LUMLUMDREN-2810 file (N, C-alpha, C; in Angstrom, 1 decimal):
<atoms>
<atom><aa>M</aa><ch>A</ch><at>N</at><xx>1.0</xx><yy>-1.1</yy><zz>0.1</zz></atom>
<atom><aa>M</aa><ch>A</ch><at>CA</at><xx>0.0</xx><yy>-0.1</yy><zz>-0.1</zz></atom>
<atom><aa>M</aa><ch>A</ch><at>C</at><xx>0.9</xx><yy>1.1</yy><zz>0.0</zz></atom>
<atom><aa>A</aa><ch>A</ch><at>N</at><xx>0.5</xx><yy>2.1</yy><zz>-0.7</zz></atom>
<atom><aa>A</aa><ch>A</ch><at>CA</at><xx>1.2</xx><yy>3.5</yy><zz>-0.8</zz></atom>
<atom><aa>A</aa><ch>A</ch><at>C</at><xx>0.1</xx><yy>4.6</yy><zz>-0.9</zz></atom>
<atom><aa>L</aa><ch>A</ch><at>N</at><xx>0.5</xx><yy>5.7</yy><zz>0.0</zz></atom>
<atom><aa>L</aa><ch>A</ch><at>CA</at><xx>-0.3</xx><yy>6.8</yy><zz>0.2</zz></atom>
<atom><aa>L</aa><ch>A</ch><at>C</at><xx>0.5</xx><yy>8.2</yy><zz>0.1</zz></atom>
<atom><aa>A</aa><ch>A</ch><at>N</at><xx>0.0</xx><yy>9.0</yy><zz>-0.5</zz></atom>
<atom><aa>A</aa><ch>A</ch><at>CA</at><xx>0.8</xx><yy>10.4</yy><zz>-0.7</zz></atom>
<atom><aa>A</aa><ch>A</ch><at>C</at><xx>-0.3</xx><yy>11.4</yy><zz>-0.4</zz></atom>
<atom><aa>S</aa><ch>A</ch><at>N</at><xx>0.1</xx><yy>12.5</yy><zz>0.3</zz></atom>
<atom><aa>S</aa><ch>A</ch><at>CA</at><xx>-0.7</xx><yy>13.7</yy><zz>0.6</zz></atom>
<atom><aa>S</aa><ch>A</ch><at>C</at><xx>-0.1</xx><yy>14.9</yy><zz>0.5</zz></atom>
<atom><aa>Y</aa><ch>A</ch><at>N</at><xx>-0.8</xx><yy>15.9</yy><zz>0.0</zz></atom>
<atom><aa>Y</aa><ch>A</ch><at>CA</at><xx>0.0</xx><yy>17.1</yy><zz>-0.3</zz></atom>
<atom><aa>Y</aa><ch>A</ch><at>C</at><xx>-1.1</xx><yy>18.4</yy><zz>-0.2</zz></atom>
<atom><aa>R</aa><ch>A</ch><at>N</at><xx>-0.7</xx><yy>19.3</yy><zz>0.7</zz></atom>
<atom><aa>R</aa><ch>A</ch><at>CA</at><xx>-1.5</xx><yy>20.5</yy><zz>1.0</zz></atom>
<atom><aa>R</aa><ch>A</ch><at>C</at><xx>-1.1</xx><yy>21.5</yy><zz>-0.1</zz></atom>
<atom><aa>I</aa><ch>A</ch><at>N</at><xx>-2.2</xx><yy>21.8</yy><zz>-0.9</zz></atom>
<atom><aa>I</aa><ch>A</ch><at>CA</at><xx>-1.8</xx><yy>22.8</yy><zz>-2.0</zz></atom>
<atom><aa>I</aa><ch>A</ch><at>C</at><xx>-1.9</xx><yy>24.2</yy><zz>-1.5</zz></atom>
<atom><aa>S</aa><ch>A</ch><at>N</at><xx>-2.9</xx><yy>24.5</yy><zz>-0.5</zz></atom>
<atom><aa>S</aa><ch>A</ch><at>CA</at><xx>-2.9</xx><yy>25.8</yy><zz>0.0</zz></atom>
<atom><aa>S</aa><ch>A</ch><at>C</at><xx>-3.6</xx><yy>25.6</yy><zz>1.4</zz></atom>
<atom><aa>A</aa><ch>A</ch><at>N</at><xx>-3.7</xx><yy>26.5</yy><zz>2.2</zz></atom>
<atom><aa>A</aa><ch>A</ch><at>CA</at><xx>-4.2</xx><yy>26.4</yy><zz>3.6</zz></atom>
<atom><aa>A</aa><ch>A</ch><at>C</at><xx>-5.5</xx><yy>25.6</yy><zz>3.7</zz></atom>
<atom><aa>P</aa><ch>A</ch><at>N</at><xx>-6.5</xx><yy>25.8</yy><zz>2.8</zz></atom>
<atom><aa>P</aa><ch>A</ch><at>CA</at><xx>-7.6</xx><yy>25.2</yy><zz>3.0</zz></atom>
<atom><aa>P</aa><ch>A</ch><at>C</at><xx>-7.8</xx><yy>23.9</yy><zz>2.1</zz></atom>
<atom><aa>F</aa><ch>A</ch><at>N</at><xx>-7.0</xx><yy>23.7</yy><zz>1.2</zz></atom>
<atom><aa>F</aa><ch>A</ch><at>CA</at><xx>-7.1</xx><yy>22.7</yy><zz>0.2</zz></atom>
<atom><aa>F</aa><ch>A</ch><at>C</at><xx>-6.1</xx><yy>21.7</yy><zz>0.2</zz></atom>
<atom><aa>E</aa><ch>A</ch><at>N</at><xx>-6.5</xx><yy>20.4</yy><zz>0.3</zz></atom>
<atom><aa>E</aa><ch>A</ch><at>CA</at><xx>-5.5</xx><yy>19.3</yy><zz>0.4</zz></atom>
<atom><aa>E</aa><ch>A</ch><at>C</at><xx>-5.9</xx><yy>18.1</yy><zz>-0.3</zz></atom>
<atom><aa>I</aa><ch>A</ch><at>N</at><xx>-5.0</xx><yy>17.4</yy><zz>-1.1</zz></atom>
<atom><aa>I</aa><ch>A</ch><at>CA</at><xx>-5.3</xx><yy>16.3</yy><zz>-1.9</zz></atom>
<atom><aa>I</aa><ch>A</ch><at>C</at><xx>-4.4</xx><yy>15.0</yy><zz>-1.4</zz></atom>
<atom><aa>S</aa><ch>A</ch><at>N</at><xx>-4.9</xx><yy>13.9</yy><zz>-1.6</zz></atom>
<atom><aa>S</aa><ch>A</ch><at>CA</at><xx>-4.2</xx><yy>12.6</yy><zz>-1.2</zz></atom>
<atom><aa>S</aa><ch>A</ch><at>C</at><xx>-4.4</xx><yy>11.6</yy><zz>-2.3</zz></atom>
<atom><aa>G</aa><ch>A</ch><at>N</at><xx>-3.6</xx><yy>10.8</yy><zz>-2.6</zz></atom>
<atom><aa>G</aa><ch>A</ch><at>CA</at><xx>-3.7</xx><yy>9.5</yy><zz>-3.5</zz></atom>
<atom><aa>G</aa><ch>A</ch><at>C</at><xx>-3.1</xx><yy>8.2</yy><zz>-3.0</zz></atom>
<atom><aa>G</aa><ch>A</ch><at>N</at><xx>-3.7</xx><yy>7.2</yy><zz>-3.2</zz></atom>
<atom><aa>G</aa><ch>A</ch><at>CA</at><xx>-3.3</xx><yy>6.0</yy><zz>-2.6</zz></atom>
<atom><aa>G</aa><ch>A</ch><at>C</at><xx>-3.5</xx><yy>4.9</yy><zz>-3.7</zz></atom>
<atom><aa>Y</aa><ch>A</ch><at>N</at><xx>-2.5</xx><yy>3.7</yy><zz>-3.5</zz></atom>
<atom><aa>Y</aa><ch>A</ch><at>CA</at><xx>-2.5</xx><yy>2.4</yy><zz>-4.3</zz></atom>
<atom><aa>Y</aa><ch>A</ch><at>C</at><xx>-2.5</xx><yy>1.4</yy><zz>-3.4</zz></atom>
<atom><aa>R</aa><ch>A</ch><at>N</at><xx>-3.3</xx><yy>0.4</yy><zz>-3.7</zz></atom>
<atom><aa>R</aa><ch>A</ch><at>CA</at><xx>-3.2</xx><yy>-0.8</yy><zz>-2.8</zz></atom>
<atom><aa>R</aa><ch>A</ch><at>C</at><xx>-3.4</xx><yy>-2.0</yy><zz>-3.8</zz></atom>
<atom><aa>D</aa><ch>A</ch><at>N</at><xx>-2.6</xx><yy>-3.0</yy><zz>-3.6</zz></atom>
<atom><aa>D</aa><ch>A</ch><at>CA</at><xx>-2.4</xx><yy>-4.3</yy><zz>-4.2</zz></atom>
<atom><aa>D</aa><ch>A</ch><at>C</at><xx>-2.5</xx><yy>-5.5</yy><zz>-3.3</zz></atom>
<atom><aa>T</aa><ch>A</ch><at>N</at><xx>-3.6</xx><yy>-6.2</yy><zz>-3.6</zz></atom>
<atom><aa>T</aa><ch>A</ch><at>CA</at><xx>-3.8</xx><yy>-7.3</yy><zz>-2.5</zz></atom>
<atom><aa>T</aa><ch>A</ch><at>C</at><xx>-3.8</xx><yy>-8.6</yy><zz>-3.5</zz></atom>
<atom><aa>R</aa><ch>A</ch><at>N</at><xx>-3.1</xx><yy>-9.6</yy><zz>-2.9</zz></atom>
<atom><aa>R</aa><ch>A</ch><at>CA</at><xx>-3.0</xx><yy>-10.9</yy><zz>-3.6</zz></atom>
<atom><aa>R</aa><ch>A</ch><at>C</at><xx>-3.4</xx><yy>-12.0</yy><zz>-2.6</zz></atom>
<atom><aa>A</aa><ch>A</ch><at>N</at><xx>-4.3</xx><yy>-12.8</yy><zz>-3.1</zz></atom>
<atom><aa>A</aa><ch>A</ch><at>CA</at><xx>-4.7</xx><yy>-13.9</yy><zz>-2.3</zz></atom>
<atom><aa>A</aa><ch>A</ch><at>C</at><xx>-3.6</xx><yy>-15.1</yy><zz>-2.4</zz></atom>
<atom><aa>S</aa><ch>A</ch><at>N</at><xx>-3.6</xx><yy>-16.1</yy><zz>-1.5</zz></atom>
<atom><aa>S</aa><ch>A</ch><at>CA</at><xx>-2.7</xx><yy>-17.2</yy><zz>-1.6</zz></atom>
<atom><aa>S</aa><ch>A</ch><at>C</at><xx>-3.3</xx><yy>-18.3</yy><zz>-2.6</zz></atom>
<atom><aa>S</aa><ch>A</ch><at>N</at><xx>-2.5</xx><yy>-19.1</yy><zz>-3.3</zz></atom>
<atom><aa>S</aa><ch>A</ch><at>CA</at><xx>-3.2</xx><yy>-20.1</yy><zz>-3.9</zz></atom>
<atom><aa>S</aa><ch>A</ch><at>C</at><xx>-3.6</xx><yy>-21.4</yy><zz>-3.0</zz></atom>
<atom><aa>A</aa><ch>A</ch><at>N</at><xx>-4.8</xx><yy>-21.3</yy><zz>-3.0</zz></atom>
<atom><aa>A</aa><ch>A</ch><at>CA</at><xx>-5.4</xx><yy>-22.4</yy><zz>-2.1</zz></atom>
<atom><aa>A</aa><ch>A</ch><at>C</at><xx>-6.2</xx><yy>-23.2</yy><zz>-3.0</zz></atom>
<atom><aa>D</aa><ch>A</ch><at>N</at><xx>-6.6</xx><yy>-24.5</yy><zz>-2.3</zz></atom>
<atom><aa>D</aa><ch>A</ch><at>CA</at><xx>-7.4</xx><yy>-25.3</yy><zz>-3.0</zz></atom>
<atom><aa>D</aa><ch>A</ch><at>C</at><xx>-7.2</xx><yy>-25.6</yy><zz>-4.5</zz></atom>
<atom><aa>G</aa><ch>A</ch><at>N</at><xx>-6.0</xx><yy>-25.7</yy><zz>-4.7</zz></atom>
<atom><aa>G</aa><ch>A</ch><at>CA</at><xx>-5.7</xx><yy>-26.2</yy><zz>-6.1</zz></atom>
<atom><aa>G</aa><ch>A</ch><at>C</at><xx>-5.9</xx><yy>-25.0</yy><zz>-7.1</zz></atom>
<atom><aa>I</aa><ch>A</ch><at>N</at><xx>-6.0</xx><yy>-23.9</yy><zz>-6.8</zz></atom>
<atom><aa>I</aa><ch>A</ch><at>CA</at><xx>-6.3</xx><yy>-22.8</yy><zz>-7.8</zz></atom>
<atom><aa>I</aa><ch>A</ch><at>C</at><xx>-4.8</xx><yy>-22.3</yy><zz>-8.1</zz></atom>
<atom><aa>Q</aa><ch>A</ch><at>N</at><xx>-4.5</xx><yy>-22.2</yy><zz>-9.3</zz></atom>
<atom><aa>Q</aa><ch>A</ch><at>CA</at><xx>-3.3</xx><yy>-21.9</yy><zz>-9.8</zz></atom>
<atom><aa>Q</aa><ch>A</ch><at>C</at><xx>-3.0</xx><yy>-20.3</yy><zz>-9.9</zz></atom>
<atom><aa>D</aa><ch>A</ch><at>N</at><xx>-4.3</xx><yy>-19.8</yy><zz>-10.4</zz></atom>
<atom><aa>D</aa><ch>A</ch><at>CA</at><xx>-4.3</xx><yy>-18.2</yy><zz>-10.6</zz></atom>
<atom><aa>D</aa><ch>A</ch><at>C</at><xx>-4.9</xx><yy>-17.6</yy><zz>-9.4</zz></atom>
<atom><aa>A</aa><ch>A</ch><at>N</at><xx>-4.3</xx><yy>-17.3</yy><zz>-8.4</zz></atom>
<atom><aa>A</aa><ch>A</ch><at>CA</at><xx>-5.0</xx><yy>-16.8</yy><zz>-7.1</zz></atom>
<atom><aa>A</aa><ch>A</ch><at>C</at><xx>-5.6</xx><yy>-15.4</yy><zz>-7.5</zz></atom>
<atom><aa>A</aa><ch>A</ch><at>N</at><xx>-6.7</xx><yy>-15.0</yy><zz>-6.7</zz></atom>
<atom><aa>A</aa><ch>A</ch><at>CA</at><xx>-7.2</xx><yy>-13.6</yy><zz>-6.8</zz></atom>
<atom><aa>A</aa><ch>A</ch><at>C</at><xx>-6.2</xx><yy>-12.6</yy><zz>-6.6</zz></atom>
<atom><aa>R</aa><ch>A</ch><at>N</at><xx>-6.4</xx><yy>-11.4</yy><zz>-7.4</zz></atom>
<atom><aa>R</aa><ch>A</ch><at>CA</at><xx>-5.6</xx><yy>-10.2</yy><zz>-7.1</zz></atom>
<atom><aa>R</aa><ch>A</ch><at>C</at><xx>-6.4</xx><yy>-9.0</yy><zz>-7.3</zz></atom>
<atom><aa>Y</aa><ch>A</ch><at>N</at><xx>-6.3</xx><yy>-8.1</yy><zz>-6.2</zz></atom>
<atom><aa>Y</aa><ch>A</ch><at>CA</at><xx>-7.1</xx><yy>-6.9</yy><zz>-6.3</zz></atom>
<atom><aa>Y</aa><ch>A</ch><at>C</at><xx>-6.3</xx><yy>-5.7</yy><zz>-6.3</zz></atom>
<atom><aa>Q</aa><ch>A</ch><at>N</at><xx>-6.5</xx><yy>-4.6</yy><zz>-7.2</zz></atom>
<atom><aa>Q</aa><ch>A</ch><at>CA</at><xx>-5.8</xx><yy>-3.5</yy><zz>-7.3</zz></atom>
<atom><aa>Q</aa><ch>A</ch><at>C</at><xx>-6.7</xx><yy>-2.3</yy><zz>-7.2</zz></atom>
<atom><aa>Q</aa><ch>A</ch><at>N</at><xx>-6.3</xx><yy>-1.3</yy><zz>-6.4</zz></atom>
<atom><aa>Q</aa><ch>A</ch><at>CA</at><xx>-7.2</xx><yy>-0.1</yy><zz>-6.1</zz></atom>
<atom><aa>Q</aa><ch>A</ch><at>C</at><xx>-6.3</xx><yy>1.1</yy><zz>-6.2</zz></atom>
<atom><aa>V</aa><ch>A</ch><at>N</at><xx>-6.9</xx><yy>2.2</yy><zz>-6.9</zz></atom>
<atom><aa>V</aa><ch>A</ch><at>CA</at><xx>-6.3</xx><yy>3.5</yy><zz>-6.9</zz></atom>
<atom><aa>V</aa><ch>A</ch><at>C</at><xx>-7.3</xx><yy>4.4</yy><zz>-6.4</zz></atom>
<atom><aa>S</aa><ch>A</ch><at>N</at><xx>-7.1</xx><yy>5.3</yy><zz>-5.5</zz></atom>
<atom><aa>S</aa><ch>A</ch><at>CA</at><xx>-8.0</xx><yy>6.3</yy><zz>-5.0</zz></atom>
<atom><aa>S</aa><ch>A</ch><at>C</at><xx>-7.3</xx><yy>7.7</yy><zz>-4.9</zz></atom>
<atom><aa>L</aa><ch>A</ch><at>N</at><xx>-8.2</xx><yy>8.6</yy><zz>-5.0</zz></atom>
<atom><aa>L</aa><ch>A</ch><at>CA</at><xx>-7.9</xx><yy>10.0</yy><zz>-5.1</zz></atom>
<atom><aa>L</aa><ch>A</ch><at>C</at><xx>-8.8</xx><yy>10.7</yy><zz>-4.0</zz></atom>
<atom><aa>R</aa><ch>A</ch><at>N</at><xx>-8.3</xx><yy>11.5</yy><zz>-3.0</zz></atom>
<atom><aa>R</aa><ch>A</ch><at>CA</at><xx>-9.2</xx><yy>12.2</yy><zz>-2.0</zz></atom>
<atom><aa>R</aa><ch>A</ch><at>C</at><xx>-8.9</xx><yy>13.7</yy><zz>-2.2</zz></atom>
<atom><aa>E</aa><ch>A</ch><at>N</at><xx>-10.0</xx><yy>14.5</yy><zz>-2.1</zz></atom>
<atom><aa>E</aa><ch>A</ch><at>CA</at><xx>-9.9</xx><yy>15.9</yy><zz>-2.0</zz></atom>
<atom><aa>E</aa><ch>A</ch><at>C</at><xx>-10.5</xx><yy>16.5</yy><zz>-0.6</zz></atom>
<atom><aa>M</aa><ch>A</ch><at>N</at><xx>-9.8</xx><yy>17.4</yy><zz>0.0</zz></atom>
<atom><aa>M</aa><ch>A</ch><at>CA</at><xx>-10.4</xx><yy>17.9</yy><zz>1.2</zz></atom>
<atom><aa>M</aa><ch>A</ch><at>C</at><xx>-10.3</xx><yy>19.6</yy><zz>1.0</zz></atom>
<atom><aa>Y</aa><ch>A</ch><at>N</at><xx>-11.5</xx><yy>20.1</yy><zz>1.6</zz></atom>
<atom><aa>Y</aa><ch>A</ch><at>CA</at><xx>-11.5</xx><yy>21.7</yy><zz>1.4</zz></atom>
<atom><aa>Y</aa><ch>A</ch><at>C</at><xx>-12.0</xx><yy>22.0</yy><zz>2.8</zz></atom>
<atom><aa>H</aa><ch>A</ch><at>N</at><xx>-11.2</xx><yy>22.7</yy><zz>3.6</zz></atom>
<atom><aa>H</aa><ch>A</ch><at>CA</at><xx>-11.5</xx><yy>23.1</yy><zz>5.0</zz></atom>
<atom><aa>H</aa><ch>A</ch><at>C</at><xx>-12.1</xx><yy>24.6</yy><zz>4.9</zz></atom>
<atom><aa>L</aa><ch>A</ch><at>N</at><xx>-13.4</xx><yy>24.4</yy><zz>5.1</zz></atom>
<atom><aa>L</aa><ch>A</ch><at>CA</at><xx>-14.3</xx><yy>25.8</yy><zz>5.1</zz></atom>
<atom><aa>L</aa><ch>A</ch><at>C</at><xx>-14.0</xx><yy>26.6</yy><zz>6.4</zz></atom>
<atom><aa>S</aa><ch>A</ch><at>N</at><xx>-13.9</xx><yy>25.8</yy><zz>7.4</zz></atom>
<atom><aa>S</aa><ch>A</ch><at>CA</at><xx>-13.6</xx><yy>26.4</yy><zz>8.7</zz></atom>
<atom><aa>S</aa><ch>A</ch><at>C</at><xx>-12.9</xx><yy>25.3</yy><zz>9.7</zz></atom>
<atom><aa>R</aa><ch>A</ch><at>N</at><xx>-12.7</xx><yy>25.6</yy><zz>11.0</zz></atom>
<atom><aa>R</aa><ch>A</ch><at>CA</at><xx>-12.2</xx><yy>24.6</yy><zz>11.8</zz></atom>
<atom><aa>R</aa><ch>A</ch><at>C</at><xx>-13.0</xx><yy>23.4</yy><zz>12.0</zz></atom>
<atom><aa>R</aa><ch>A</ch><at>N</at><xx>-14.4</xx><yy>23.6</yy><zz>11.9</zz></atom>
<atom><aa>R</aa><ch>A</ch><at>CA</at><xx>-15.4</xx><yy>22.4</yy><zz>12.1</zz></atom>
<atom><aa>R</aa><ch>A</ch><at>C</at><xx>-16.0</xx><yy>21.9</yy><zz>10.8</zz></atom>
<atom><aa>T</aa><ch>A</ch><at>N</at><xx>-15.7</xx><yy>22.7</yy><zz>9.7</zz></atom>
<atom><aa>T</aa><ch>A</ch><at>CA</at><xx>-16.5</xx><yy>22.2</yy><zz>8.6</zz></atom>
<atom><aa>T</aa><ch>A</ch><at>C</at><xx>-15.4</xx><yy>21.9</yy><zz>7.4</zz></atom>
<atom><aa>T</aa><ch>A</ch><at>N</at><xx>-15.6</xx><yy>20.6</yy><zz>6.9</zz></atom>
<atom><aa>T</aa><ch>A</ch><at>CA</at><xx>-14.7</xx><yy>20.3</yy><zz>5.8</zz></atom>
<atom><aa>T</aa><ch>A</ch><at>C</at><xx>-15.5</xx><yy>19.7</yy><zz>4.7</zz></atom>
<atom><aa>L</aa><ch>A</ch><at>N</at><xx>-15.3</xx><yy>20.0</yy><zz>3.5</zz></atom>
<atom><aa>L</aa><ch>A</ch><at>CA</at><xx>-15.9</xx><yy>19.4</yy><zz>2.3</zz></atom>
<atom><aa>L</aa><ch>A</ch><at>C</at><xx>-14.9</xx><yy>18.1</yy><zz>1.9</zz></atom>
<atom><aa>H</aa><ch>A</ch><at>N</at><xx>-15.4</xx><yy>16.9</yy><zz>1.8</zz></atom>
<atom><aa>H</aa><ch>A</ch><at>CA</at><xx>-14.6</xx><yy>15.8</yy><zz>1.5</zz></atom>
<atom><aa>H</aa><ch>A</ch><at>C</at><xx>-15.0</xx><yy>15.0</yy><zz>0.4</zz></atom>
<atom><aa>T</aa><ch>A</ch><at>N</at><xx>-14.3</xx><yy>14.7</yy><zz>-0.7</zz></atom>
<atom><aa>T</aa><ch>A</ch><at>CA</at><xx>-14.7</xx><yy>13.9</yy><zz>-1.9</zz></atom>
<atom><aa>T</aa><ch>A</ch><at>C</at><xx>-13.6</xx><yy>12.7</yy><zz>-1.9</zz></atom>
<atom><aa>L</aa><ch>A</ch><at>N</at><xx>-14.0</xx><yy>11.6</yy><zz>-2.3</zz></atom>
<atom><aa>L</aa><ch>A</ch><at>CA</at><xx>-13.2</xx><yy>10.4</yy><zz>-2.5</zz></atom>
<atom><aa>L</aa><ch>A</ch><at>C</at><xx>-13.7</xx><yy>9.7</yy><zz>-3.9</zz></atom>
<atom><aa>Q</aa><ch>A</ch><at>N</at><xx>-12.7</xx><yy>9.5</yy><zz>-4.7</zz></atom>
<atom><aa>Q</aa><ch>A</ch><at>CA</at><xx>-12.9</xx><yy>8.5</yy><zz>-5.8</zz></atom>
<atom><aa>Q</aa><ch>A</ch><at>C</at><xx>-12.1</xx><yy>7.5</yy><zz>-5.8</zz></atom>
<atom><aa>A</aa><ch>A</ch><at>N</at><xx>-12.6</xx><yy>6.3</yy><zz>-6.3</zz></atom>
<atom><aa>A</aa><ch>A</ch><at>CA</at><xx>-11.8</xx><yy>5.0</yy><zz>-6.3</zz></atom>
<atom><aa>A</aa><ch>A</ch><at>C</at><xx>-12.0</xx><yy>4.3</yy><zz>-7.4</zz></atom>
<atom><aa>Y</aa><ch>A</ch><at>N</at><xx>-11.0</xx><yy>3.4</yy><zz>-7.8</zz></atom>
<atom><aa>Y</aa><ch>A</ch><at>CA</at><xx>-11.3</xx><yy>2.4</yy><zz>-8.9</zz></atom>
<atom><aa>Y</aa><ch>A</ch><at>C</at><xx>-10.6</xx><yy>1.2</yy><zz>-8.5</zz></atom>
<atom><aa>Q</aa><ch>A</ch><at>N</at><xx>-11.3</xx><yy>0.0</yy><zz>-8.6</zz></atom>
<atom><aa>Q</aa><ch>A</ch><at>CA</at><xx>-10.8</xx><yy>-1.2</yy><zz>-8.1</zz></atom>
<atom><aa>Q</aa><ch>A</ch><at>C</at><xx>-10.9</xx><yy>-2.3</yy><zz>-9.2</zz></atom>
<atom><aa>H</aa><ch>A</ch><at>N</at><xx>-9.8</xx><yy>-3.0</yy><zz>-9.5</zz></atom>
<atom><aa>H</aa><ch>A</ch><at>CA</at><xx>-9.8</xx><yy>-4.1</yy><zz>-10.4</zz></atom>
<atom><aa>H</aa><ch>A</ch><at>C</at><xx>-9.5</xx><yy>-5.4</yy><zz>-9.8</zz></atom>
<atom><aa>A</aa><ch>A</ch><at>N</at><xx>-10.4</xx><yy>-6.4</yy><zz>-10.1</zz></atom>
<atom><aa>A</aa><ch>A</ch><at>CA</at><xx>-10.1</xx><yy>-7.6</yy><zz>-9.5</zz></atom>
<atom><aa>A</aa><ch>A</ch><at>C</at><xx>-9.9</xx><yy>-8.7</yy><zz>-10.8</zz></atom>
<atom><aa>S</aa><ch>A</ch><at>N</at><xx>-9.0</xx><yy>-9.7</yy><zz>-10.5</zz></atom>
<atom><aa>S</aa><ch>A</ch><at>CA</at><xx>-8.8</xx><yy>-10.6</yy><zz>-11.6</zz></atom>
<atom><aa>S</aa><ch>A</ch><at>C</at><xx>-8.4</xx><yy>-12.0</yy><zz>-11.0</zz></atom>
<atom><aa>E</aa><ch>A</ch><at>N</at><xx>-8.4</xx><yy>-13.0</yy><zz>-11.9</zz></atom>
<atom><aa>E</aa><ch>A</ch><at>CA</at><xx>-8.2</xx><yy>-14.5</yy><zz>-11.6</zz></atom>
<atom><aa>E</aa><ch>A</ch><at>C</at><xx>-9.2</xx><yy>-15.1</yy><zz>-10.8</zz></atom>
<atom><aa>Q</aa><ch>A</ch><at>N</at><xx>-8.9</xx><yy>-16.0</yy><zz>-10.0</zz></atom>
<atom><aa>Q</aa><ch>A</ch><at>CA</at><xx>-9.9</xx><yy>-16.9</yy><zz>-9.4</zz></atom>
<atom><aa>Q</aa><ch>A</ch><at>C</at><xx>-9.9</xx><yy>-16.9</yy><zz>-8.0</zz></atom>
<atom><aa>T</aa><ch>A</ch><at>N</at><xx>-11.0</xx><yy>-17.1</yy><zz>-7.2</zz></atom>
<atom><aa>T</aa><ch>A</ch><at>CA</at><xx>-11.1</xx><yy>-17.2</yy><zz>-5.8</zz></atom>
<atom><aa>T</aa><ch>A</ch><at>C</at><xx>-11.5</xx><yy>-18.6</yy><zz>-5.3</zz></atom>
<atom><aa>P</aa><ch>A</ch><at>N</at><xx>-11.4</xx><yy>-19.0</yy><zz>-4.1</zz></atom>
<atom><aa>P</aa><ch>A</ch><at>CA</at><xx>-11.8</xx><yy>-20.3</yy><zz>-3.8</zz></atom>
<atom><aa>P</aa><ch>A</ch><at>C</at><xx>-13.3</xx><yy>-20.4</yy><zz>-3.8</zz></atom>
<atom><aa>G</aa><ch>A</ch><at>N</at><xx>-13.9</xx><yy>-21.5</yy><zz>-4.4</zz></atom>
<atom><aa>G</aa><ch>A</ch><at>CA</at><xx>-15.4</xx><yy>-21.5</yy><zz>-4.5</zz></atom>
<atom><aa>G</aa><ch>A</ch><at>C</at><xx>-15.9</xx><yy>-21.1</yy><zz>-5.7</zz></atom>
<atom><aa>A</aa><ch>A</ch><at>N</at><xx>-15.2</xx><yy>-20.3</yy><zz>-6.6</zz></atom>
<atom><aa>A</aa><ch>A</ch><at>CA</at><xx>-15.6</xx><yy>-19.8</yy><zz>-7.7</zz></atom>
<atom><aa>A</aa><ch>A</ch><at>C</at><xx>-15.6</xx><yy>-20.8</yy><zz>-8.8</zz></atom>
<atom><aa>P</aa><ch>A</ch><at>N</at><xx>-16.5</xx><yy>-20.8</yy><zz>-9.7</zz></atom>
<atom><aa>P</aa><ch>A</ch><at>CA</at><xx>-16.5</xx><yy>-21.8</yy><zz>-10.9</zz></atom>
<atom><aa>P</aa><ch>A</ch><at>C</at><xx>-15.4</xx><yy>-21.5</yy><zz>-11.8</zz></atom>
<atom><aa>S</aa><ch>A</ch><at>N</at><xx>-14.8</xx><yy>-22.7</yy><zz>-12.2</zz></atom>
<atom><aa>S</aa><ch>A</ch><at>CA</at><xx>-13.7</xx><yy>-22.5</yy><zz>-13.1</zz></atom>
<atom><aa>S</aa><ch>A</ch><at>C</at><xx>-14.0</xx><yy>-22.2</yy><zz>-14.5</zz></atom>
<atom><aa>S</aa><ch>A</ch><at>N</at><xx>-13.2</xx><yy>-21.5</yy><zz>-15.2</zz></atom>
<atom><aa>S</aa><ch>A</ch><at>CA</at><xx>-13.5</xx><yy>-21.1</yy><zz>-16.6</zz></atom>
<atom><aa>S</aa><ch>A</ch><at>C</at><xx>-13.2</xx><yy>-22.4</yy><zz>-17.4</zz></atom>
<atom><aa>L</aa><ch>A</ch><at>N</at><xx>-14.0</xx><yy>-22.5</yy><zz>-18.6</zz></atom>
<atom><aa>L</aa><ch>A</ch><at>CA</at><xx>-14.0</xx><yy>-23.5</yy><zz>-19.5</zz></atom>
<atom><aa>L</aa><ch>A</ch><at>C</at><xx>-12.9</xx><yy>-23.3</yy><zz>-20.6</zz></atom>
</atoms>
């Protein structure tokens, strides 16, 4: 997992992250599951108590998981 954050100005801040998760090869599956996620977060501080917060994320899953039907 990697995460980076940058304060552009006093009220505005952005962050980005990447996560790569891999399952172990179990139950005879040769191509274990893999999940990759990229995210971007923006924060705008209107005051000490009020912050606008947005988050965007994209996740990609591939290969097989235990119990999933095998492809023909």
